[in-house]
mmCIF file as Biopython writes it, N, C-alpha, C and O atoms, coordinates in Angstrom:
data_model
#
loop_
_atom_site.group_PDB
_atom_site.id
_atom_site.type_symbol
_atom_site.label_atom_id
_atom_site.label_alt_id
_atom_site.label_comp_id
_atom_site.label_asym_id
_atom_site.label_entity_id
_atom_site.label_seq_id
_atom_site.pdbx_PDB_ins_code
_atom_site.Cartn_x
_atom_site.Cartn_y
_atom_site.Cartn_z
_atom_site.occupancy
_atom_site.B_iso_or_equiv
_atom_site.auth_seq_id
_atom_site.auth_asym_id
_atom_site.pdbx_PDB_model_num
ATOM 1   N N  . UNK A ? 1  ? 111.904 81.927  60.432 1.0 0.0 1  A 1 
ATOM 2   C CA . UNK A ? 1  ? 111.086 82.812  59.545 1.0 0.0 1  A 1 
ATOM 3   C C  . UNK A ? 1  ? 109.846 83.238  60.348 1.0 0.0 1  A 1 
ATOM 4   O O  . UNK A ? 1  ? 109.098 82.397  60.848 1.0 0.0 1  A 1 
ATOM 5   N N  . UNK A ? 2  ? 109.651 84.519  60.458 1.0 0.0 2  A 1 
ATOM 6   C CA . UNK A ? 2  ? 108.523 85.046  61.139 1.0 0.0 2  A 1 
ATOM 7   C C  . UNK A ? 2  ? 107.555 85.678  60.171 1.0 0.0 2  A 1 
ATOM 8   O O  . UNK A ? 2  ? 107.980 86.324  59.213 1.0 0.0 2  A 1 
ATOM 9   N N  . UNK A ? 3  ? 106.273 85.513  60.393 1.0 0.0 3  A 1 
ATOM 10  C CA . UNK A ? 3  ? 105.244 86.058  59.525 1.0 0.0 3  A 1 
ATOM 11  C C  . UNK A ? 3  ? 105.397 87.601  59.459 1.0 0.0 3  A 1 
ATOM 12  O O  . UNK A ? 3  ? 105.514 88.279  60.479 1.0 0.0 3  A 1 
ATOM 13  N N  . UNK A ? 4  ? 105.389 88.125  58.192 1.0 0.0 4  A 1 
ATOM 14  C CA . UNK A ? 4  ? 105.501 89.579  57.987 1.0 0.0 4  A 1 
ATOM 15  C C  . UNK A ? 4  ? 106.945 90.097  57.924 1.0 0.0 4  A 1 
ATOM 16  O O  . UNK A ? 4  ? 107.165 91.306  57.858 1.0 0.0 4  A 1 
ATOM 17  N N  . UNK A ? 5  ? 107.906 89.206  57.943 1.0 0.0 5  A 1 
ATOM 18  C CA . UNK A ? 5  ? 109.307 89.598  57.886 1.0 0.0 5  A 1 
ATOM 19  C C  . UNK A ? 5  ? 109.564 90.156  56.473 1.0 0.0 5  A 1 
ATOM 20  O O  . UNK A ? 5  ? 109.223 89.521  55.475 1.0 0.0 5  A 1 
ATOM 21  N N  . UNK A ? 6  ? 110.171 91.357  56.407 1.0 0.0 6  A 1 
ATOM 22  C CA . UNK A ? 6  ? 110.497 91.950  55.140 1.0 0.0 6  A 1 
ATOM 23  C C  . UNK A ? 6  ? 111.754 91.313  54.526 1.0 0.0 6  A 1 
ATOM 24  O O  . UNK A ? 6  ? 112.795 91.170  55.167 1.0 0.0 6  A 1 
ATOM 25  N N  . UNK A ? 7  ? 111.593 90.933  53.229 1.0 0.0 7  A 1 
ATOM 26  C CA . UNK A ? 7  ? 112.681 90.251  52.566 1.0 0.0 7  A 1 
ATOM 27  C C  . UNK A ? 7  ? 112.807 90.796  51.144 1.0 0.0 7  A 1 
ATOM 28  O O  . UNK A ? 7  ? 111.882 91.407  50.607 1.0 0.0 7  A 1 
ATOM 29  N N  . UNK A ? 8  ? 113.956 90.561  50.562 1.0 0.0 8  A 1 
ATOM 30  C CA . UNK A ? 8  ? 114.144 91.034  49.163 1.0 0.0 8  A 1 
ATOM 31  C C  . UNK A ? 8  ? 113.272 90.196  48.227 1.0 0.0 8  A 1 
ATOM 32  O O  . UNK A ? 8  ? 112.901 89.069  48.553 1.0 0.0 8  A 1 
ATOM 33  N N  . UNK A ? 9  ? 112.959 90.746  47.091 1.0 0.0 9  A 1 
ATOM 34  C CA . UNK A ? 9  ? 112.100 89.952  46.125 1.0 0.0 9  A 1 
ATOM 35  C C  . UNK A ? 9  ? 111.344 90.867  45.243 1.0 0.0 9  A 1 
ATOM 36  O O  . UNK A ? 9  ? 111.723 92.016  45.018 1.0 0.0 9  A 1 
ATOM 37  N N  . UNK A ? 10 ? 110.269 90.346  44.747 1.0 0.0 10 A 1 
ATOM 38  C CA . UNK A ? 10 ? 109.401 91.016  43.768 1.0 0.0 10 A 1 
ATOM 39  C C  . UNK A ? 10 ? 108.803 92.295  44.393 1.0 0.0 10 A 1 
ATOM 40  O O  . UNK A ? 10 ? 108.426 92.325  45.564 1.0 0.0 10 A 1 
ATOM 41  N N  . UNK A ? 11 ? 108.734 93.373  43.532 1.0 0.0 11 A 1 
ATOM 42  C CA . UNK A ? 11 ? 108.258 94.629  44.031 1.0 0.0 11 A 1 
ATOM 43  C C  . UNK A ? 11 ? 106.779 94.896  43.666 1.0 0.0 11 A 1 
ATOM 44  O O  . UNK A ? 11 ? 106.238 95.920  44.082 1.0 0.0 11 A 1 
ATOM 45  N N  . UNK A ? 12 ? 106.133 94.037  42.928 1.0 0.0 12 A 1 
ATOM 46  C CA . UNK A ? 12 ? 104.741 94.214  42.626 1.0 0.0 12 A 1 
ATOM 47  C C  . UNK A ? 12 ? 104.432 94.260  41.146 1.0 0.0 12 A 1 
ATOM 48  O O  . UNK A ? 12 ? 105.253 93.887  40.308 1.0 0.0 12 A 1 
ATOM 49  N N  . UNK A ? 13 ? 103.237 94.722  40.841 1.0 0.0 13 A 1 
ATOM 50  C CA . UNK A ? 13 ? 102.713 94.669  39.488 1.0 0.0 13 A 1 
ATOM 51  C C  . UNK A ? 13 ? 103.141 95.971  38.755 1.0 0.0 13 A 1 
ATOM 52  O O  . UNK A ? 13 ? 102.385 96.941  38.694 1.0 0.0 13 A 1 
ATOM 53  N N  . UNK A ? 14 ? 104.342 95.958  38.219 1.0 0.0 14 A 1 
ATOM 54  C CA . UNK A ? 14 ? 104.838 97.184  37.558 1.0 0.0 14 A 1 
ATOM 55  C C  . UNK A ? 14 ? 104.864 96.969  36.069 1.0 0.0 14 A 1 
ATOM 56  O O  . UNK A ? 14 ? 105.078 95.849  35.606 1.0 0.0 14 A 1 
ATOM 57  N N  . UNK A ? 15 ? 104.647 98.043  35.297 1.0 0.0 15 A 1 
ATOM 58  C CA . UNK A ? 15 ? 104.793 97.970  33.841 1.0 0.0 15 A 1 
ATOM 59  C C  . UNK A ? 15 ? 106.245 98.152  33.492 1.0 0.0 15 A 1 
ATOM 60  O O  . UNK A ? 15 ? 106.888 99.064  34.010 1.0 0.0 15 A 1 
ATOM 61  N N  . UNK A ? 16 ? 106.786 97.310  32.627 1.0 0.0 16 A 1 
ATOM 62  C CA . UNK A ? 16 ? 108.170 97.358  32.269 1.0 0.0 16 A 1 
ATOM 63  C C  . UNK A ? 16 ? 108.315 97.567  30.775 1.0 0.0 16 A 1 
ATOM 64  O O  . UNK A ? 16 ? 107.661 96.890  29.983 1.0 0.0 16 A 1 
ATOM 65  N N  . UNK A ? 17 ? 109.194 98.529  30.375 1.0 0.0 17 A 1 
ATOM 66  C CA . UNK A ? 17 ? 109.504 98.819  28.995 1.0 0.0 17 A 1 
ATOM 67  C C  . UNK A ? 17 ? 110.825 98.298  28.637 1.0 0.0 17 A 1 
ATOM 68  O O  . UNK A ? 17 ? 111.799 98.608  29.323 1.0 0.0 17 A 1 
ATOM 69  N N  . UNK A ? 18 ? 110.940 97.500  27.575 1.0 0.0 18 A 1 
ATOM 70  C CA . UNK A ? 18 ? 112.196 96.954  27.146 1.0 0.0 18 A 1 
ATOM 71  C C  . UNK A ? 18 ? 112.488 97.541  25.734 1.0 0.0 18 A 1 
ATOM 72  O O  . UNK A ? 18 ? 111.665 97.449  24.824 1.0 0.0 18 A 1 
ATOM 73  N N  . UNK A ? 19 ? 113.675 98.137  25.596 1.0 0.0 19 A 1 
ATOM 74  C CA . UNK A ? 19 ? 114.009 98.739  24.322 1.0 0.0 19 A 1 
ATOM 75  C C  . UNK A ? 19 ? 114.932 97.808  23.525 1.0 0.0 19 A 1 
ATOM 76  O O  . UNK A ? 19 ? 115.499 96.862  24.070 1.0 0.0 19 A 1 
ATOM 77  N N  . UNK A ? 20 ? 115.069 98.096  22.225 1.0 0.0 20 A 1 
ATOM 78  C CA . UNK A ? 20 ? 116.011 97.432  21.271 1.0 0.0 20 A 1 
ATOM 79  C C  . UNK A ? 20 ? 115.787 95.949  21.115 1.0 0.0 20 A 1 
ATOM 80  O O  . UNK A ? 20 ? 116.748 95.186  21.014 1.0 0.0 20 A 1 
ATOM 81  N N  . UNK A ? 21 ? 114.485 95.505  21.092 1.0 0.0 21 A 1 
ATOM 82  C CA . UNK A ? 21 ? 114.210 94.118  20.771 1.0 0.0 21 A 1 
ATOM 83  C C  . UNK A ? 21 ? 113.841 94.048  19.309 1.0 0.0 21 A 1 
ATOM 84  O O  . UNK A ? 21 ? 113.204 94.957  18.777 1.0 0.0 21 A 1 
ATOM 85  N N  . UNK A ? 22 ? 114.233 92.985  18.667 1.0 0.0 22 A 1 
ATOM 86  C CA . UNK A ? 22 ? 114.024 92.789  17.237 1.0 0.0 22 A 1 
ATOM 87  C C  . UNK A ? 22 ? 112.884 91.800  16.958 1.0 0.0 22 A 1 
ATOM 88  O O  . UNK A ? 22 ? 112.898 90.671  17.448 1.0 0.0 22 A 1 
ATOM 89  N N  . UNK A ? 23 ? 111.910 92.235  16.174 1.0 0.0 23 A 1 
ATOM 90  C CA . UNK A ? 23 ? 110.798 91.334  15.806 1.0 0.0 23 A 1 
ATOM 91  C C  . UNK A ? 23 ? 111.345 90.532  14.646 1.0 0.0 23 A 1 
ATOM 92  O O  . UNK A ? 23 ? 111.520 91.081  13.558 1.0 0.0 23 A 1 
ATOM 93  N N  . UNK A ? 24 ? 111.615 89.286  14.833 1.0 0.0 24 A 1 
ATOM 94  C CA . UNK A ? 24 ? 112.293 88.434  13.876 1.0 0.0 24 A 1 
ATOM 95  C C  . UNK A ? 24 ? 111.310 87.921  12.824 1.0 0.0 24 A 1 
ATOM 96  O O  . UNK A ? 24 ? 111.669 87.881  11.647 1.0 0.0 24 A 1 
ATOM 97  N N  . UNK A ? 25 ? 110.116 87.536  13.181 1.0 0.0 25 A 1 
ATOM 98  C CA . UNK A ? 25 ? 109.152 87.005  12.276 1.0 0.0 25 A 1 
ATOM 99  C C  . UNK A ? 25 ? 107.754 87.166  12.816 1.0 0.0 25 A 1 
ATOM 100 O O  . UNK A ? 25 ? 107.527 87.078  14.023 1.0 0.0 25 A 1 
ATOM 101 N N  . UNK A ? 26 ? 106.789 87.411  11.892 1.0 0.0 26 A 1 
ATOM 102 C CA . UNK A ? 26 ? 105.381 87.537  12.252 1.0 0.0 26 A 1 
ATOM 103 C C  . UNK A ? 26 ? 104.623 86.378  11.601 1.0 0.0 26 A 1 
ATOM 104 O O  . UNK A ? 26 ? 104.661 86.203  10.383 1.0 0.0 26 A 1 
ATOM 105 N N  . UNK A ? 27 ? 103.945 85.602  12.418 1.0 0.0 27 A 1 
ATOM 106 C CA . UNK A ? 27 ? 103.124 84.473  11.868 1.0 0.0 27 A 1 
ATOM 107 C C  . UNK A ? 27 ? 101.671 84.870  12.191 1.0 0.0 27 A 1 
ATOM 108 O O  . UNK A ? 27 ? 101.174 84.652  13.296 1.0 0.0 27 A 1 
ATOM 109 N N  . UNK A ? 28 ? 101.000 85.474  11.155 1.0 0.0 28 A 1 
ATOM 110 C CA . UNK A ? 28 ? 99.683  86.030  11.375 1.0 0.0 28 A 1 
ATOM 111 C C  . UNK A ? 28 ? 98.629  84.838  11.431 1.0 0.0 28 A 1 
ATOM 112 O O  . UNK A ? 28 ? 97.571  84.938  12.053 1.0 0.0 28 A 1 
ATOM 113 N N  . UNK A ? 29 ? 98.975  83.803  10.791 1.0 0.0 29 A 1 
ATOM 114 C CA . UNK A ? 29 ? 98.054  82.644  10.777 1.0 0.0 29 A 1 
ATOM 115 C C  . UNK A ? 29 ? 97.810  82.012  12.156 1.0 0.0 29 A 1 
ATOM 116 O O  . UNK A ? 29 ? 96.708  81.588  12.504 1.0 0.0 29 A 1 
ATOM 117 N N  . UNK A ? 30 ? 98.914  81.979  12.912 1.0 0.0 30 A 1 
ATOM 118 C CA . UNK A ? 30 ? 98.856  81.415  14.260 1.0 0.0 30 A 1 
ATOM 119 C C  . UNK A ? 30 ? 98.835  82.451  15.326 1.0 0.0 30 A 1 
ATOM 120 O O  . UNK A ? 30 ? 98.725  82.113  16.505 1.0 0.0 30 A 1 
ATOM 121 N N  . UNK A ? 31 ? 98.939  83.746  14.956 1.0 0.0 31 A 1 
ATOM 122 C CA . UNK A ? 31 ? 98.935  84.850  15.935 1.0 0.0 31 A 1 
ATOM 123 C C  . UNK A ? 31 ? 100.148 84.819  16.807 1.0 0.0 31 A 1 
ATOM 124 O O  . UNK A ? 31 ? 100.059 84.944  18.028 1.0 0.0 31 A 1 
ATOM 125 N N  . UNK A ? 32 ? 101.347 84.642  16.147 1.0 0.0 32 A 1 
ATOM 126 C CA . UNK A ? 32 ? 102.591 84.490  16.925 1.0 0.0 32 A 1 
ATOM 127 C C  . UNK A ? 32 ? 103.597 85.527  16.416 1.0 0.0 32 A 1 
ATOM 128 O O  . UNK A ? 32 ? 103.736 85.714  15.207 1.0 0.0 32 A 1 
ATOM 129 N N  . UNK A ? 33 ? 104.295 86.199  17.329 1.0 0.0 33 A 1 
ATOM 130 C CA . UNK A ? 33 ? 105.430 87.066  17.054 1.0 0.0 33 A 1 
ATOM 131 C C  . UNK A ? 33 ? 106.698 86.346  17.564 1.0 0.0 33 A 1 
ATOM 132 O O  . UNK A ? 33 ? 106.735 85.892  18.708 1.0 0.0 33 A 1 
ATOM 133 N N  . UNK A ? 34 ? 107.739 86.243  16.707 1.0 0.0 34 A 1 
ATOM 134 C CA . UNK A ? 34 ? 109.054 85.772  17.166 1.0 0.0 34 A 1 
ATOM 135 C C  . UNK A ? 34 ? 109.941 86.990  17.434 1.0 0.0 34 A 1 
ATOM 136 O O  . UNK A ? 34 ? 110.300 87.744  16.530 1.0 0.0 34 A 1 
ATOM 137 N N  . UNK A ? 35 ? 110.274 87.146  18.709 1.0 0.0 35 A 1 
ATOM 138 C CA . UNK A ? 35 ? 111.067 88.320  19.153 1.0 0.0 35 A 1 
ATOM 139 C C  . UNK A ? 35 ? 112.370 87.851  19.613 1.0 0.0 35 A 1 
ATOM 140 O O  . UNK A ? 35 ? 112.441 86.892  20.383 1.0 0.0 35 A 1 
ATOM 141 N N  . UNK A ? 36 ? 113.467 88.501  19.167 1.0 0.0 36 A 1 
ATOM 142 C CA . UNK A ? 36 ? 114.797 88.217  19.615 1.0 0.0 36 A 1 
ATOM 143 C C  . UNK A ? 36 ? 115.108 88.963  20.875 1.0 0.0 36 A 1 
ATOM 144 O O  . UNK A ? 36 ? 115.170 90.192  20.855 1.0 0.0 36 A 1 
ATOM 145 N N  . UNK A ? 37 ? 115.307 88.273  21.969 1.0 0.0 37 A 1 
ATOM 146 C CA . UNK A ? 37 ? 115.614 88.961  23.250 1.0 0.0 37 A 1 
ATOM 147 C C  . UNK A ? 37 ? 114.711 88.497  24.355 1.0 0.0 37 A 1 
ATOM 148 O O  . UNK A ? 37 ? 113.816 87.682  24.128 1.0 0.0 37 A 1 
ATOM 149 N N  . UNK A ? 38 ? 114.927 88.994  25.533 1.0 0.0 38 A 1 
ATOM 150 C CA . UNK A ? 38 ? 114.120 88.627  26.682 1.0 0.0 38 A 1 
ATOM 151 C C  . UNK A ? 38 ? 112.888 89.488  26.824 1.0 0.0 38 A 1 
ATOM 152 O O  . UNK A ? 38 ? 112.964 90.717  26.824 1.0 0.0 38 A 1 
ATOM 153 N N  . UNK A ? 39 ? 111.751 88.829  26.945 1.0 0.0 39 A 1 
ATOM 154 C CA . UNK A ? 39 ? 110.480 89.610  27.098 1.0 0.0 39 A 1 
ATOM 155 C C  . UNK A ? 39 ? 110.020 89.390  28.533 1.0 0.0 39 A 1 
ATOM 156 O O  . UNK A ? 39 ? 109.839 88.242  28.938 1.0 0.0 39 A 1 
ATOM 157 N N  . UNK A ? 40 ? 109.824 90.447  29.316 1.0 0.0 40 A 1 
ATOM 158 C CA . UNK A ? 40 ? 109.432 90.260  30.676 1.0 0.0 40 A 1 
ATOM 159 C C  . UNK A ? 40 ? 107.952 89.823  30.832 1.0 0.0 40 A 1 
ATOM 160 O O  . UNK A ? 40 ? 107.128 90.111  29.964 1.0 0.0 40 A 1 
ATOM 161 N N  . UNK A ? 41 ? 107.633 89.147  31.909 1.0 0.0 41 A 1 
ATOM 162 C CA . UNK A ? 41 ? 106.267 88.747  32.183 1.0 0.0 41 A 1 
ATOM 163 C C  . UNK A ? 41 ? 106.148 87.199  32.222 1.0 0.0 41 A 1 
ATOM 164 O O  . UNK A ? 41 ? 107.089 86.463  31.923 1.0 0.0 41 A 1 
ATOM 165 N N  . UNK A ? 42 ? 104.981 86.776  32.595 1.0 0.0 42 A 1 
ATOM 166 C CA . UNK A ? 42 ? 104.759 85.369  32.707 1.0 0.0 42 A 1 
ATOM 167 C C  . UNK A ? 42 ? 104.410 84.758  31.292 1.0 0.0 42 A 1 
ATOM 168 O O  . UNK A ? 42 ? 104.077 85.475  30.348 1.0 0.0 42 A 1 
ATOM 169 N N  . UNK A ? 43 ? 104.504 83.467  31.216 1.0 0.0 43 A 1 
ATOM 170 C CA . UNK A ? 43 ? 104.163 82.751  30.045 1.0 0.0 43 A 1 
ATOM 171 C C  . UNK A ? 43 ? 102.662 82.848  29.755 1.0 0.0 43 A 1 
ATOM 172 O O  . UNK A ? 43 ? 101.843 82.558  30.626 1.0 0.0 43 A 1 
ATOM 173 N N  . UNK A ? 44 ? 102.306 83.251  28.549 1.0 0.0 44 A 1 
ATOM 174 C CA . UNK A ? 44 ? 100.871 83.436  28.233 1.0 0.0 44 A 1 
ATOM 175 C C  . UNK A ? 44 ? 100.334 84.776  28.627 1.0 0.0 44 A 1 
ATOM 176 O O  . UNK A ? 44 ? 99.139  85.017  28.458 1.0 0.0 44 A 1 
ATOM 177 N N  . UNK A ? 45 ? 101.161 85.675  29.150 1.0 0.0 45 A 1 
ATOM 178 C CA . UNK A ? 45 ? 100.715 87.023  29.519 1.0 0.0 45 A 1 
ATOM 179 C C  . UNK A ? 45 ? 100.545 87.919  28.280 1.0 0.0 45 A 1 
ATOM 180 O O  . UNK A ? 45 ? 100.978 87.585  27.176 1.0 0.0 45 A 1 
ATOM 181 N N  . UNK A ? 46 ? 99.923  89.023  28.503 1.0 0.0 46 A 1 
ATOM 182 C CA . UNK A ? 46 ? 99.703  90.008  27.459 1.0 0.0 46 A 1 
ATOM 183 C C  . UNK A ? 46 ? 100.936 90.909  27.242 1.0 0.0 46 A 1 
ATOM 184 O O  . UNK A ? 46 ? 101.532 91.359  28.221 1.0 0.0 46 A 1 
ATOM 185 N N  . UNK A ? 47 ? 101.326 91.178  26.003 1.0 0.0 47 A 1 
ATOM 186 C CA . UNK A ? 47 ? 102.477 91.988  25.718 1.0 0.0 47 A 1 
ATOM 187 C C  . UNK A ? 47 ? 102.066 93.044  24.688 1.0 0.0 47 A 1 
ATOM 188 O O  . UNK A ? 47 ? 101.437 92.740  23.674 1.0 0.0 47 A 1 
ATOM 189 N N  . UNK A ? 48 ? 102.436 94.270  24.975 1.0 0.0 48 A 1 
ATOM 190 C CA . UNK A ? 48 ? 102.175 95.370  24.050 1.0 0.0 48 A 1 
ATOM 191 C C  . UNK A ? 48 ? 103.389 95.637  23.226 1.0 0.0 48 A 1 
ATOM 192 O O  . UNK A ? 48 ? 104.451 95.930  23.774 1.0 0.0 48 A 1 
ATOM 193 N N  . UNK A ? 49 ? 103.273 95.545  21.910 1.0 0.0 49 A 1 
ATOM 194 C CA . UNK A ? 49 ? 104.400 95.811  20.999 1.0 0.0 49 A 1 
ATOM 195 C C  . UNK A ? 49 ? 104.137 97.053  20.230 1.0 0.0 49 A 1 
ATOM 196 O O  . UNK A ? 49 ? 103.075 97.173  19.619 1.0 0.0 49 A 1 
ATOM 197 N N  . UNK A ? 50 ? 105.023 97.969  20.224 1.0 0.0 50 A 1 
ATOM 198 C CA . UNK A ? 50 ? 104.844 99.209  19.491 1.0 0.0 50 A 1 
ATOM 199 C C  . UNK A ? 50 ? 106.181 99.647  18.898 1.0 0.0 50 A 1 
ATOM 200 O O  . UNK A ? 50 ? 107.242 99.155  19.282 1.0 0.0 50 A 1 
ATOM 201 N N  . UNK A ? 51 ? 106.099 100.599 17.940 1.0 0.0 51 A 1 
ATOM 202 C CA . UNK A ? 51 ? 107.344 101.058 17.350 1.0 0.0 51 A 1 
ATOM 203 C C  . UNK A ? 51 ? 108.110 101.939 18.337 1.0 0.0 51 A 1 
ATOM 204 O O  . UNK A ? 51 ? 107.539 102.411 19.319 1.0 0.0 51 A 1 
ATOM 205 N N  . UNK A ? 52 ? 109.346 102.151 18.090 1.0 0.0 52 A 1 
ATOM 206 C CA . UNK A ? 52 ? 110.239 102.905 18.948 1.0 0.0 52 A 1 
ATOM 207 C C  . UNK A ? 52 ? 109.723 104.316 19.164 1.0 0.0 52 A 1 
ATOM 208 O O  . UNK A ? 52 ? 109.362 105.017 18.218 1.0 0.0 52 A 1 
ATOM 209 N N  . UNK A ? 53 ? 109.695 104.722 20.437 1.0 0.0 53 A 1 
ATOM 210 C CA . UNK A ? 53 ? 109.305 106.108 20.796 1.0 0.0 53 A 1 
ATOM 211 C C  . UNK A ? 53 ? 110.521 106.968 21.116 1.0 0.0 53 A 1 
ATOM 212 O O  . UNK A ? 53 ? 110.419 108.190 21.221 1.0 0.0 53 A 1 
ATOM 213 N N  . UNK A ? 54 ? 111.663 106.325 21.268 1.0 0.0 54 A 1 
ATOM 214 C CA . UNK A ? 54 ? 112.855 107.081 21.629 1.0 0.0 54 A 1 
ATOM 215 C C  . UNK A ? 54 ? 113.609 107.470 20.329 1.0 0.0 54 A 1 
ATOM 216 O O  . UNK A ? 54 ? 113.833 106.622 19.465 1.0 0.0 54 A 1 
ATOM 217 N N  . UNK A ? 55 ? 113.986 108.723 20.206 1.0 0.0 55 A 1 
ATOM 218 C CA . UNK A ? 55 ? 114.734 109.167 19.038 1.0 0.0 55 A 1 
ATOM 219 C C  . UNK A ? 55 ? 116.199 108.873 19.150 1.0 0.0 55 A 1 
ATOM 220 O O  . UNK A ? 55 ? 116.766 108.838 20.242 1.0 0.0 55 A 1 
ATOM 221 N N  . UNK A ? 56 ? 116.807 108.662 18.003 1.0 0.0 56 A 1 
ATOM 222 C CA . UNK A ? 56 ? 118.243 108.455 17.981 1.0 0.0 56 A 1 
ATOM 223 C C  . UNK A ? 56 ? 118.986 109.722 18.231 1.0 0.0 56 A 1 
ATOM 224 O O  . UNK A ? 56 ? 118.389 110.798 18.252 1.0 0.0 56 A 1 
ATOM 225 N N  . UNK A ? 57 ? 120.267 109.627 18.421 1.0 0.0 57 A 1 
ATOM 226 C CA . UNK A ? 57 ? 121.095 110.847 18.588 1.0 0.0 57 A 1 
ATOM 227 C C  . UNK A ? 57 ? 121.249 111.571 17.319 1.0 0.0 57 A 1 
ATOM 228 O O  . UNK A ? 57 ? 121.251 110.957 16.252 1.0 0.0 57 A 1 
ATOM 229 N N  . UNK A ? 58 ? 121.385 112.928 17.385 1.0 0.0 58 A 1 
ATOM 230 C CA . UNK A ? 58 ? 121.481 113.796 16.220 1.0 0.0 58 A 1 
ATOM 231 C C  . UNK A ? 58 ? 122.870 113.834 15.689 1.0 0.0 58 A 1 
ATOM 232 O O  . UNK A ? 58 ? 123.135 114.519 14.701 1.0 0.0 58 A 1 
#
């Protein structure tokens, strides 16, 4: 292994959007959202949750 050798792996600090996740339960008392599915990012990181912006098919 040589210093500076290019290898496969993480590409950097990119924003990722994940669609079709279900908010299963909201616990306002503890400030917790239970989401069904995989949420990208590290444990304890900030997550932005918003309503769907993609329209369904006509």
